[in-house]
N, CA, C, O and the ligand as a Tripos MOL2 file, in Angstrom:
@<TRIPOS>MOLECULE
protein
  273   271    69     0     0
PROTEIN
NO_CHARGES

@<TRIPOS>ATOM
      1 N          24.4590   39.8000  -17.8620 N.3       1 MET1
      2 CA         25.6200   39.1580  -17.4070 C.3       1 MET1
      3 C          25.4520   38.0070  -16.6010 C.2       1 MET1
      4 O          24.5790   38.0460  -15.7340 O.2       1 MET1
      5 N          26.1870   36.9220  -16.7490 N.am      2 PRO2
      6 CA         25.8580   35.7520  -15.9970 C.3       2 PRO2
      7 C          26.5290   35.7650  -14.5040 C.2       2 PRO2
      8 O          27.4320   35.0090  -14.1460 O.2       2 PRO2
      9 N          25.9990   36.6270  -13.8220 N.am      3 ILE3
     10 CA         26.5100   36.5670  -12.2850 C.3       3 ILE3
     11 C          25.6160   35.8130  -11.5170 C.2       3 ILE3
     12 O          24.3910   35.9350  -11.5340 O.2       3 ILE3
     13 N          26.3740   34.9060  -10.7360 N.am      4 TYR4
     14 CA         25.5950   34.0040   -9.9280 C.3       4 TYR4
     15 C          25.9660   34.2830   -8.3240 C.2       4 TYR4
     16 O          27.0360   34.7970   -7.9970 O.2       4 TYR4
     17 N          25.0730   33.9290   -7.4900 N.am      5 GLU5
     18 CA         25.3950   34.1820   -6.0960 C.3       5 GLU5
     19 C          25.8050   32.7100   -5.5200 C.2       5 GLU5
     20 O          25.2250   31.6680   -5.8260 O.2       5 GLU5
     21 N          26.7360   32.8020   -4.7720 N.am      6 PHE6
     22 CA         27.1400   31.4640   -4.1100 C.3       6 PHE6
     23 C          27.1780   31.7090   -2.6770 C.2       6 PHE6
     24 O          27.2960   32.8270   -2.1750 O.2       6 PHE6
     25 N          27.0640   30.5290   -1.9940 N.am      7 GLU7
     26 CA         27.2970   30.5540   -0.5350 C.3       7 GLU7
     27 C          28.1950   29.3910   -0.1260 C.2       7 GLU7
     28 O          27.9770   28.2360   -0.4930 O.2       7 GLU7
     29 N          29.2420   29.7610    0.6720 N.am      8 CYS8
     30 CA         30.2150   28.7900    1.0720 C.3       8 CYS8
     31 C          29.4790   28.0510    2.1310 C.2       8 CYS8
     32 O          28.8370   28.6140    3.0180 O.2       8 CYS8
     33 N          29.6090   26.6810    1.9900 N.am      9 LYS9
     34 CA         28.9400   25.7520    2.8810 C.3       9 LYS9
     35 C          29.8660   25.6490    4.1500 C.2       9 LYS9
     36 O          29.4180   25.0470    5.1260 O.2       9 LYS9
     37 N          31.1120   26.1870    4.2020 N.am     10 LYS10
     38 CA         31.8800   25.9730    5.1910 C.3      10 LYS10
     39 C          31.9290   27.1210    6.1410 C.2      10 LYS10
     40 O          31.9290   26.9000    7.3520 O.2      10 LYS10
     41 N          31.9730   28.4480    5.6210 N.am     11 CYS11
     42 CA         31.9570   29.5730    6.4450 C.3      11 CYS11
     43 C          30.7650   30.4060    6.3680 C.2      11 CYS11
     44 O          30.5770   31.3800    7.0980 O.2      11 CYS11
     45 N          29.8780   29.9570    5.3690 N.am     12 GLY12
     46 CA         28.6630   30.6970    5.2720 C.3      12 GLY12
     47 C          28.7390   32.0860    4.3900 C.2      12 GLY12
     48 O          27.8230   32.8870    4.2090 O.2      12 GLY12
     49 N          29.9630   32.1420    3.9370 N.am     13 LYS13
     50 CA         30.1380   33.4130    3.0940 C.3      13 LYS13
     51 C          29.4080   33.5090    1.8450 C.2      13 LYS13
     52 O          29.4470   32.5810    1.0380 O.2      13 LYS13
     53 N          28.7190   34.6080    1.6210 N.am     14 LYS14
     54 CA         28.0160   34.6900    0.2550 C.3      14 LYS14
     55 C          28.7290   35.7670   -0.4720 C.2      14 LYS14
     56 O          29.1410   36.8340   -0.0170 O.2      14 LYS14
     57 N          28.8110   35.2540   -1.8140 N.am     15 PHE15
     58 CA         29.5510   36.1010   -2.8670 C.3      15 PHE15
     59 C          29.0630   35.9400   -4.1610 C.2      15 PHE15
     60 O          28.3950   34.9520   -4.4690 O.2      15 PHE15
     61 N          29.3600   36.8870   -4.9960 N.am     16 GLU16
     62 CA         28.7980   36.8070   -6.4090 C.3      16 GLU16
     63 C          29.9290   36.6180   -7.2790 C.2      16 GLU16
     64 O          31.0250   37.1480   -7.0990 O.2      16 GLU16
     65 N          29.6110   35.7960   -8.2880 N.am     17 ARG17
     66 CA         30.7960   35.5550   -9.2810 C.3      17 ARG17
     67 C          30.3040   35.5400  -10.7000 C.2      17 ARG17
     68 O          29.1610   35.1710  -10.9700 O.2      17 ARG17
     69 N          31.0980   35.9100  -11.5380 N.am     18 LEU18
     70 CA         30.8420   35.8200  -12.9150 C.3      18 LEU18
     71 C          30.9560   34.3900  -13.5390 C.2      18 LEU18
     72 O          32.0570   33.8500  -13.6430 O.2      18 LEU18
     73 N          29.9870   33.8820  -13.8870 N.am     19 ILE19
     74 CA         30.1570   32.3610  -14.3940 C.3      19 ILE19
     75 C          29.7710   32.3360  -15.8350 C.2      19 ILE19
     76 O          28.6470   32.6260  -16.2440 O.2      19 ILE19
     77 N          30.8000   31.9610  -16.5910 N.am     20 PHE20
     78 CA         30.4960   31.6730  -18.1730 C.3      20 PHE20
     79 C          30.0190   30.2910  -18.3260 C.2      20 PHE20
     80 O          30.2220   29.4130  -17.4880 O.2      20 PHE20
     81 N          29.3550   30.1270  -19.4660 N.am     21 PRO21
     82 CA         28.8280   28.7720  -19.8530 C.3      21 PRO21
     83 C          29.9450   27.7450  -19.9650 C.2      21 PRO21
     84 O          29.7620   26.5450  -19.7580 O.2      21 PRO21
     85 N          31.0890   28.2740  -20.2980 N.am     22 SER22
     86 CA         32.2450   27.3190  -20.4510 C.3      22 SER22
     87 C          32.8050   26.9980  -19.1750 C.2      22 SER22
     88 O          33.5670   26.0430  -19.0210 O.2      22 SER22
     89 N          32.4230   27.8270  -18.1870 N.am     23 ASP23
     90 CA         32.8700   27.5290  -16.7880 C.3      23 ASP23
     91 C          32.1110   26.5110  -16.0940 C.2      23 ASP23
     92 O          31.0930   26.8680  -15.5010 O.2      23 ASP23
     93 N          32.4490   25.3290  -16.0820 N.am     24 ASP24
     94 CA         31.7360   24.2800  -15.5170 C.3      24 ASP24
     95 C          32.0470   23.9620  -13.9730 C.2      24 ASP24
     96 O          31.5110   23.0580  -13.3320 O.2      24 ASP24
     97 N          32.8520   24.7180  -13.5700 N.am     25 LYS25
     98 CA         33.3110   24.5380  -12.2030 C.3      25 LYS25
     99 C          33.0640   25.7150  -11.1630 C.2      25 LYS25
    100 O          33.2350   26.9100  -11.4050 O.2      25 LYS25
    101 N          32.6630   25.2050  -10.0490 N.am     26 ASN26
    102 CA         32.2510   26.1750   -9.0990 C.3      26 ASN26
    103 C          33.4850   26.9730   -8.5150 C.2      26 ASN26
    104 O          34.5550   26.4280   -8.2440 O.2      26 ASN26
    105 N          33.2400   28.2470   -8.3580 N.am     27 PRO27
    106 CA         34.3190   29.1530   -7.7360 C.3      27 PRO27
    107 C          34.6750   28.7070   -6.3790 C.2      27 PRO27
    108 O          33.9930   27.8940   -5.7550 O.2      27 PRO27
    109 N          35.7290   29.2390   -5.9420 N.am     28 GLU28
    110 CA         36.1150   29.0210   -4.5170 C.3      28 GLU28
    111 C          35.6790   30.1970   -3.7570 C.2      28 GLU28
    112 O          35.4660   31.2930   -4.2760 O.2      28 GLU28
    113 N          35.5350   29.8940   -2.3390 N.am     29 CYS29
    114 CA         35.1400   30.8050   -1.4900 C.3      29 CYS29
    115 C          36.3190   31.9070   -1.1910 C.2      29 CYS29
    116 O          37.3950   31.5610   -0.7020 O.2      29 CYS29
    117 N          36.0300   33.2000   -1.5130 N.am     30 PRO30
    118 CA         37.0330   34.1160   -1.2780 C.3      30 PRO30
    119 C          37.3980   34.3850    0.1490 C.2      30 PRO30
    120 O          38.3460   35.1170    0.4340 O.2      30 PRO30
    121 N          36.6390   33.7890    1.0580 N.am     31 GLU31
    122 CA         36.9770   33.9090    2.4010 C.3      31 GLU31
    123 C          37.8890   32.7760    2.9080 C.2      31 GLU31
    124 O          38.9620   33.0360    3.4520 O.2      31 GLU31
    125 N          37.4860   31.6120    2.7390 N.am     32 CYS32
    126 CA         38.4010   30.5960    3.1940 C.3      32 CYS32
    127 C          38.8890   29.6200    1.8670 C.2      32 CYS32
    128 O          39.3710   28.5050    2.0670 O.2      32 CYS32
    129 N          38.7530   30.0250    0.8660 N.am     33 ASN33
    130 CA         39.2460   29.3240   -0.3370 C.3      33 ASN33
    131 C          38.6460   27.8440   -0.3340 C.2      33 ASN33
    132 O          39.2520   26.9160   -0.8670 O.2      33 ASN33
    133 N          37.6050   27.7120    0.2050 N.am     34 HIS34
    134 CA         37.0360   26.2790    0.1070 C.3      34 HIS34
    135 C          36.2480   26.2150   -1.1560 C.2      34 HIS34
    136 O          35.6730   27.1790   -1.6620 O.2      34 HIS34
    137 N          36.2720   24.9090   -1.6590 N.am     35 GLU35
    138 CA         35.5190   24.7380   -2.9120 C.3      35 GLU35
    139 C          34.1430   24.3250   -2.6800 C.2      35 GLU35
    140 O          33.3920   24.2980   -3.6550 O.2      35 GLU35
    141 N          33.6850   23.9870   -1.4890 N.am     36 TYR36
    142 CA         32.2990   23.6020   -1.2060 C.3      36 TYR36
    143 C          31.3820   24.7000   -1.1940 C.2      36 TYR36
    144 O          30.8910   25.0930   -0.1360 O.2      36 TYR36
    145 N          31.1050   25.2520   -2.3620 N.am     37 VAL37
    146 CA         30.1600   26.3910   -2.3890 C.3      37 VAL37
    147 C          28.9420   25.9270   -3.1390 C.2      37 VAL37
    148 O          28.9830   25.0660   -4.0180 O.2      37 VAL37
    149 N          27.7950   26.5840   -2.7190 N.am     38 GLN38
    150 CA         26.6450   26.2200   -3.5660 C.3      38 GLN38
    151 C          26.0090   27.3390   -4.3280 C.2      38 GLN38
    152 O          25.8950   28.4420   -3.7950 O.2      38 GLN38
    153 N          25.6100   27.1290   -5.4840 N.am     39 LYS39
    154 CA         25.0760   28.2490   -6.2220 C.3      39 LYS39
    155 C          23.6080   28.4590   -5.8110 C.2      39 LYS39
    156 O          22.7850   27.5430   -5.7870 O.2      39 LYS39
    157 N          23.3550   29.6910   -5.5030 N.am     40 LEU40
    158 CA         22.0670   30.1630   -4.9950 C.3      40 LEU40
    159 C          21.1520   30.4440   -6.1810 C.2      40 LEU40
    160 O          20.2680   29.6640   -6.5340 O.2      40 LEU40
    161 N          21.4060   31.5530   -6.7450 N.am     41 MET41
    162 CA         20.5590   31.9690   -7.9190 C.3      41 MET41
    163 C          21.3040   33.0520   -8.7050 C.2      41 MET41
    164 O          22.3590   33.5530   -8.3170 O.2      41 MET41
    165 N          20.6960   33.3630   -9.7980 N.am     42 SER42
    166 CA         21.2770   34.4190  -10.6210 C.3      42 SER42
    167 C          21.0000   35.7800  -10.0650 C.2      42 SER42
    168 O          19.8590   36.2270   -9.9490 O.2      42 SER42
    169 N          22.1050   36.4310   -9.7220 N.am     43 ALA43
    170 CA         21.9930   37.8110   -9.1130 C.3      43 ALA43
    171 C          21.6380   38.8520  -10.1550 C.2      43 ALA43
    172 O          21.1340   39.9350   -9.8580 O.2      43 ALA43
    173 N          21.9250   38.4710  -11.3920 N.am     44 GLY44
    174 CA         22.0090   39.4710  -12.4730 C.3      44 GLY44
    175 C          20.5350   39.7540  -12.9790 C.2      44 GLY44
    176 O          20.2620   40.7380  -13.6670 O.2      44 GLY44
    177 N          19.6140   38.8120  -12.5810 N.am     45 SER45
    178 CA         18.2860   38.8750  -13.0870 C.3      45 SER45
    179 C          17.3150   39.2590  -11.8880 C.2      45 SER45
    180 O          16.2300   38.6980  -11.7350 O.2      45 SER45
    181 N          17.7330   40.1350  -11.1530 N.am     46 LYS46
    182 CA         16.8750   40.4590  -10.0540 C.3      46 LYS46
    183 C          15.8530   41.5410  -10.5230 C.2      46 LYS46
    184 O          15.8630   42.6920  -10.0850 O.2      46 LYS46
    185 N          15.0210   41.1010  -11.3980 N.am     47 VAL47
    186 CA         14.0390   42.0670  -11.9380 C.3      47 VAL47
    187 C          12.6090   41.6210  -11.3970 C.2      47 VAL47
    188 O          12.1140   40.5000  -11.5190 O.2      47 VAL47
    189 N          12.0850   42.6610  -10.8160 N.am     48 THR48
    190 CA         10.6840   42.3790  -10.2730 C.3      48 THR48
    191 C           9.6910   42.6620  -11.5770 C.2      48 THR48
    192 O           9.8130   43.5450  -12.4270 O.2      48 THR48
    193 N           8.9050   41.8720  -11.4920 N.am     49 LEU49
    194 CA          7.8760   41.8800  -12.6370 C.3      49 LEU49
    195 C           7.0310   43.2620  -12.4230 C.2      49 LEU49
    196 O           6.2990   43.4420  -11.4500 O.2      49 LEU49
    197 N           7.1990   44.0450  -13.2850 N.am     50 LYS50
    198 CA          6.4350   45.3780  -13.1220 C.3      50 LYS50
    199 C           5.8400   45.7260  -14.4090 C.2      50 LYS50
    200 O           6.5010   45.7040  -15.4470 O.2      50 LYS50
    201 N           4.6150   46.0450  -14.3630 N.am     51 VAL51
    202 CA          3.9310   46.5650  -15.6530 C.3      51 VAL51
    203 C           3.9650   47.9700  -15.6630 C.2      51 VAL51
    204 O           3.5400   48.5840  -14.6840 O.2      51 VAL51
    205 N           4.4720   48.6290  -16.7610 N.am     52 PRO52
    206 CA          4.5650   50.0710  -16.8650 C.3      52 PRO52
    207 C           3.2160   50.6880  -16.8180 C.2      52 PRO52
    208 O           2.3750   50.3640  -17.6560 O.2      52 PRO52
    209 N           2.9530   51.5720  -15.8760 N.am     53 GLY53
    210 CA          1.6440   52.2280  -15.8530 C.3      53 GLY53
    211 C           0.5860   51.1350  -15.3290 C.2      53 GLY53
    212 O          -0.6190   51.2260  -15.5600 O.2      53 GLY53
    213 N           1.1370   50.1630  -14.6470 N.am     54 GLY54
    214 CA          0.2430   49.1370  -14.0360 C.3      54 GLY54
    215 C          -0.5850   49.6090  -12.9630 C.2      54 GLY54
    216 O          -0.6380   50.7990  -12.6560 O.2      54 GLY54
    217 N          -1.2090   48.7350  -12.4090 N.am     55 TYR55
    218 CA         -2.2020   48.9340  -11.3040 C.3      55 TYR55
    219 C          -1.5100   48.4590   -9.9780 C.2      55 TYR55
    220 O          -1.1670   47.3020   -9.7340 O.2      55 TYR55
    221 N          -1.3720   49.4960   -9.2090 N.am     56 GLY56
    222 CA         -0.7920   49.1190   -7.8820 C.3      56 GLY56
    223 C          -1.4940   49.7400   -6.7710 C.2      56 GLY56
    224 O          -2.1040   50.7820   -7.0090 O.2      56 GLY56
    225 N          -1.5020   49.2540   -5.5750 N.am     57 GLY57
    226 CA         -2.1600   49.8430   -4.4150 C.3      57 GLY57
    227 C          -3.6830   49.8100   -4.4540 C.2      57 GLY57
    228 O          -4.3570   50.8130   -4.2190 O.2      57 GLY57
    229 N          -4.2130   48.5960   -4.7650 N.am     58 GLY58
    230 CA         -5.6150   48.2740   -4.7440 C.3      58 GLY58
    231 C          -6.3650   48.8100   -5.8060 C.2      58 GLY58
    232 O          -7.5850   48.6420   -5.7980 O.2      58 GLY58
    233 N          -5.8150   49.4360   -6.7300 N.am     59 ALA59
    234 CA         -6.6750   49.9480   -7.8690 C.3      59 ALA59
    235 C          -7.2010   48.6570   -8.7320 C.2      59 ALA59
    236 O          -6.4490   47.7290   -9.0290 O.2      59 ALA59
    237 N          -8.3940   48.7040   -9.0470 N.am     60 THR60
    238 CA         -8.8560   47.5950   -9.8020 C.3      60 THR60
    239 C          -8.6850   47.6940  -11.4220 C.2      60 THR60
    240 O          -9.1280   48.6870  -11.9980 O.2      60 THR60
    241 N          -8.1680   46.8610  -12.0030 N.am     61 PRO61
    242 CA         -7.9550   47.0370  -13.4790 C.3      61 PRO61
    243 C          -9.3540   47.0770  -14.1970 C.2      61 PRO61
    244 O         -10.3090   46.4560  -13.7290 O.2      61 PRO61
    245 N          -9.4400   47.7390  -15.2140 N.am     62 PRO62
    246 CA        -10.7100   47.8240  -15.8950 C.3      62 PRO62
    247 C         -11.0560   46.5280  -16.5690 C.2      62 PRO62
    248 O         -10.2890   45.9350  -17.3280 O.2      62 PRO62
    249 N         -12.2130   46.1430  -16.2580 N.am     63 SER63
    250 CA        -12.5710   44.7270  -16.7620 C.3      63 SER63
    251 C         -13.1900   44.9850  -18.2320 C.2      63 SER63
    252 O         -13.5400   46.1030  -18.6110 O.2      63 SER63
    253 N         -13.2740   43.8950  -18.9560 N.am     64 CYS64
    254 CA        -13.8910   43.9390  -20.2460 C.3      64 CYS64
    255 C         -15.3610   43.9610  -20.1430 C.2      64 CYS64
    256 O         -16.0080   42.9150  -20.0960 O.2      64 CYS64
    257 N         -15.8840   45.0920  -20.1080 N.am     65 THR65
    258 CA        -17.4380   45.1800  -19.9650 C.3      65 THR65
    259 C         -17.9800   45.0890  -21.3110 C.2      65 THR65
    260 O         -17.5080   45.7050  -22.2670 O.2      65 THR65
    261 N         -19.0080   44.2870  -21.3680 N.am     66 PRO66
    262 CA        -19.6040   44.1170  -22.7630 C.3      66 PRO66
    263 C         -20.3760   45.4630  -23.2400 C.2      66 PRO66
    264 O         -21.2370   45.9180  -22.4870 O.2      66 PRO66
    265 N         -20.1510   45.9820  -24.2200 N.am     67 VAL67
    266 CA        -20.7360   47.2800  -24.5250 C.3      67 VAL67
    267 C         -21.5310   46.9870  -25.9010 C.2      67 VAL67
    268 O         -21.0920   46.4800  -26.9330 O.2      67 VAL67
    269 N         -22.6690   47.3970  -25.6470 N.am     68 GLY68
    270 CA        -23.4790   47.4450  -26.9740 C.3      68 GLY68
    271 C         -24.4170   46.4480  -27.1180 C.2      68 GLY68
    272 O         -25.1110   46.3960  -28.1340 O.2      68 GLY68
    273 ZN         34.2110   29.9790    2.9780 Zn       69 ZN69
@<TRIPOS>BOND
     1     1     2 1
     2     2     3 1
     3     3     4 2
     4     3     5 am
     5     5     6 1
     6     6     7 1
     7     7     8 2
     8     7     9 am
     9     9    10 1
    10    10    11 1
    11    11    12 2
    12    11    13 am
    13    13    14 1
    14    14    15 1
    15    15    16 2
    16    15    17 am
    17    17    18 1
    18    18    19 1
    19    19    20 2
    20    19    21 am
    21    21    22 1
    22    22    23 1
    23    23    24 2
    24    23    25 am
    25    25    26 1
    26    26    27 1
    27    27    28 2
    28    27    29 am
    29    29    30 1
    30    30    31 1
    31    31    32 2
    32    31    33 am
    33    33    34 1
    34    34    35 1
    35    35    36 2
    36    35    37 am
    37    37    38 1
    38    38    39 1
    39    39    40 2
    40    39    41 am
    41    41    42 1
    42    42    43 1
    43    43    44 2
    44    43    45 am
    45    45    46 1
    46    46    47 1
    47    47    48 2
    48    47    49 am
    49    49    50 1
    50    50    51 1
    51    51    52 2
    52    51    53 am
    53    53    54 1
    54    54    55 1
    55    55    56 2
    56    55    57 am
    57    57    58 1
    58    58    59 1
    59    59    60 2
    60    59    61 am
    61    61    62 1
    62    62    63 1
    63    63    64 2
    64    63    65 am
    65    65    66 1
    66    66    67 1
    67    67    68 2
    68    67    69 am
    69    69    70 1
    70    70    71 1
    71    71    72 2
    72    71    73 am
    73    73    74 1
    74    74    75 1
    75    75    76 2
    76    75    77 am
    77    77    78 1
    78    78    79 1
    79    79    80 2
    80    79    81 am
    81    81    82 1
    82    82    83 1
    83    83    84 2
    84    83    85 am
    85    85    86 1
    86    86    87 1
    87    87    88 2
    88    87    89 am
    89    89    90 1
    90    90    91 1
    91    91    92 2
    92    91    93 am
    93    93    94 1
    94    94    95 1
    95    95    96 2
    96    95    97 am
    97    97    98 1
    98    98    99 1
    99    99   100 2
   100    99   101 am
   101   101   102 1
   102   102   103 1
   103   103   104 2
   104   103   105 am
   105   105   106 1
   106   106   107 1
   107   107   108 2
   108   107   109 am
   109   109   110 1
   110   110   111 1
   111   111   112 2
   112   111   113 am
   113   113   114 1
   114   114   115 1
   115   115   116 2
   116   115   117 am
   117   117   118 1
   118   118   119 1
   119   119   120 2
   120   119   121 am
   121   121   122 1
   122   122   123 1
   123   123   124 2
   124   123   125 am
   125   125   126 1
   126   126   127 1
   127   127   128 2
   128   127   129 am
   129   129   130 1
   130   130   131 1
   131   131   132 2
   132   131   133 am
   133   133   134 1
   134   134   135 1
   135   135   136 2
   136   135   137 am
   137   137   138 1
   138   138   139 1
   139   139   140 2
   140   139   141 am
   141   141   142 1
   142   142   143 1
   143   143   144 2
   144   143   145 am
   145   145   146 1
   146   146   147 1
   147   147   148 2
   148   147   149 am
   149   149   150 1
   150   150   151 1
   151   151   152 2
   152   151   153 am
   153   153   154 1
   154   154   155 1
   155   155   156 2
   156   155   157 am
   157   157   158 1
   158   158   159 1
   159   159   160 2
   160   159   161 am
   161   161   162 1
   162   162   163 1
   163   163   164 2
   164   163   165 am
   165   165   166 1
   166   166   167 1
   167   167   168 2
   168   167   169 am
   169   169   170 1
   170   170   171 1
   171   171   172 2
   172   171   173 am
   173   173   174 1
   174   174   175 1
   175   175   176 2
   176   175   177 am
   177   177   178 1
   178   178   179 1
   179   179   180 2
   180   179   181 am
   181   181   182 1
   182   182   183 1
   183   183   184 2
   184   183   185 am
   185   185   186 1
   186   186   187 1
   187   187   188 2
   188   187   189 am
   189   189   190 1
   190   190   191 1
   191   191   192 2
   192   191   193 am
   193   193   194 1
   194   194   195 1
   195   195   196 2
   196   195   197 am
   197   197   198 1
   198   198   199 1
   199   199   200 2
   200   199   201 am
   201   201   202 1
   202   202   203 1
   203   203   204 2
   204   203   205 am
   205   205   206 1
   206   206   207 1
   207   207   208 2
   208   207   209 am
   209   209   210 1
   210   210   211 1
   211   211   212 2
   212   211   213 am
   213   213   214 1
   214   214   215 1
   215   215   216 2
   216   215   217 am
   217   217   218 1
   218   218   219 1
   219   219   220 2
   220   219   221 am
   221   221   222 1
   222   222   223 1
   223   223   224 2
   224   223   225 am
   225   225   226 1
   226   226   227 1
   227   227   228 2
   228   227   229 am
   229   229   230 1
   230   230   231 1
   231   231   232 2
   232   231   233 am
   233   233   234 1
   234   234   235 1
   235   235   236 2
   236   235   237 am
   237   237   238 1
   238   238   239 1
   239   239   240 2
   240   239   241 am
   241   241   242 1
   242   242   243 1
   243   243   244 2
   244   243   245 am
   245   245   246 1
   246   246   247 1
   247   247   248 2
   248   247   249 am
   249   249   250 1
   250   250   251 1
   251   251   252 2
   252   251   253 am
   253   253   254 1
   254   254   255 1
   255   255   256 2
   256   255   257 am
   257   257   258 1
   258   258   259 1
   259   259   260 2
   260   259   261 am
   261   261   262 1
   262   262   263 1
   263   263   264 2
   264   263   265 am
   265   265   266 1
   266   266   267 1
   267   267   268 2
   268   267   269 am
   269   269   270 1
   270   270   271 1
   271   271   272 2
@<TRIPOS>SUBSTRUCTURE
     1 MET1         2 RESIDUE 1 A MET
     2 PRO2         6 RESIDUE 1 A PRO
     3 ILE3        10 RESIDUE 1 A ILE
     4 TYR4        14 RESIDUE 1 A TYR
     5 GLU5        18 RESIDUE 1 A GLU
     6 PHE6        22 RESIDUE 1 A PHE
     7 GLU7        26 RESIDUE 1 A GLU
     8 CYS8        30 RESIDUE 1 A CYS
     9 LYS9        34 RESIDUE 1 A LYS
    10 LYS10       38 RESIDUE 1 A LYS
    11 CYS11       42 RESIDUE 1 A CYS
    12 GLY12       46 RESIDUE 1 A GLY
    13 LYS13       50 RESIDUE 1 A LYS
    14 LYS14       54 RESIDUE 1 A LYS
    15 PHE15       58 RESIDUE 1 A PHE
    16 GLU16       62 RESIDUE 1 A GLU
    17 ARG17       66 RESIDUE 1 A ARG
    18 LEU18       70 RESIDUE 1 A LEU
    19 ILE19       74 RESIDUE 1 A ILE
    20 PHE20       78 RESIDUE 1 A PHE
    21 PRO21       82 RESIDUE 1 A PRO
    22 SER22       86 RESIDUE 1 A SER
    23 ASP23       90 RESIDUE 1 A ASP
    24 ASP24       94 RESIDUE 1 A ASP
    25 LYS25       98 RESIDUE 1 A LYS
    26 ASN26      102 RESIDUE 1 A ASN
    27 PRO27      106 RESIDUE 1 A PRO
    28 GLU28      110 RESIDUE 1 A GLU
    29 CYS29      114 RESIDUE 1 A CYS
    30 PRO30      118 RESIDUE 1 A PRO
    31 GLU31      122 RESIDUE 1 A GLU
    32 CYS32      126 RESIDUE 1 A CYS
    33 ASN33      130 RESIDUE 1 A ASN
    34 HIS34      134 RESIDUE 1 A HIS
    35 GLU35      138 RESIDUE 1 A GLU
    36 TYR36      142 RESIDUE 1 A TYR
    37 VAL37      146 RESIDUE 1 A VAL
    38 GLN38      150 RESIDUE 1 A GLN
    39 LYS39      154 RESIDUE 1 A LYS
    40 LEU40      158 RESIDUE 1 A LEU
    41 MET41      162 RESIDUE 1 A MET
    42 SER42      166 RESIDUE 1 A SER
    43 ALA43      170 RESIDUE 1 A ALA
    44 GLY44      174 RESIDUE 1 A GLY
    45 SER45      178 RESIDUE 1 A SER
    46 LYS46      182 RESIDUE 1 A LYS
    47 VAL47      186 RESIDUE 1 A VAL
    48 THR48      190 RESIDUE 1 A THR
    49 LEU49      194 RESIDUE 1 A LEU
    50 LYS50      198 RESIDUE 1 A LYS
    51 VAL51      202 RESIDUE 1 A VAL
    52 PRO52      206 RESIDUE 1 A PRO
    53 GLY53      210 RESIDUE 1 A GLY
    54 GLY54      214 RESIDUE 1 A GLY
    55 TYR55      218 RESIDUE 1 A TYR
    56 GLY56      222 RESIDUE 1 A GLY
    57 GLY57      226 RESIDUE 1 A GLY
    58 GLY58      230 RESIDUE 1 A GLY
    59 ALA59      234 RESIDUE 1 A ALA
    60 THR60      238 RESIDUE 1 A THR
    61 PRO61      242 RESIDUE 1 A PRO
    62 PRO62      246 RESIDUE 1 A PRO
    63 SER63      250 RESIDUE 1 A SER
    64 CYS64      254 RESIDUE 1 A CYS
    65 THR65      258 RESIDUE 1 A THR
    66 PRO66      262 RESIDUE 1 A PRO
    67 VAL67      266 RESIDUE 1 A VAL
    68 GLY68      270 RESIDUE 1 A GLY
    69 ZN69       273 GROUP 0 **** ****
């Protein structure tokens, strides 16, 4: 979902808004209804890169040891 985080440059209010590609206009601040808001980043893609069954906590991954 295209959810973006915005910050009002007037009152500093941060809010999230659904923005569609057809929506080319910045939303207004829900606090002071000001249009001077800045898009911060996509809040919908807050995914930390994590390897399933990965190595965490100082464990060293197995290196390619030449066998044979
Ligand atoms: Zn505001």
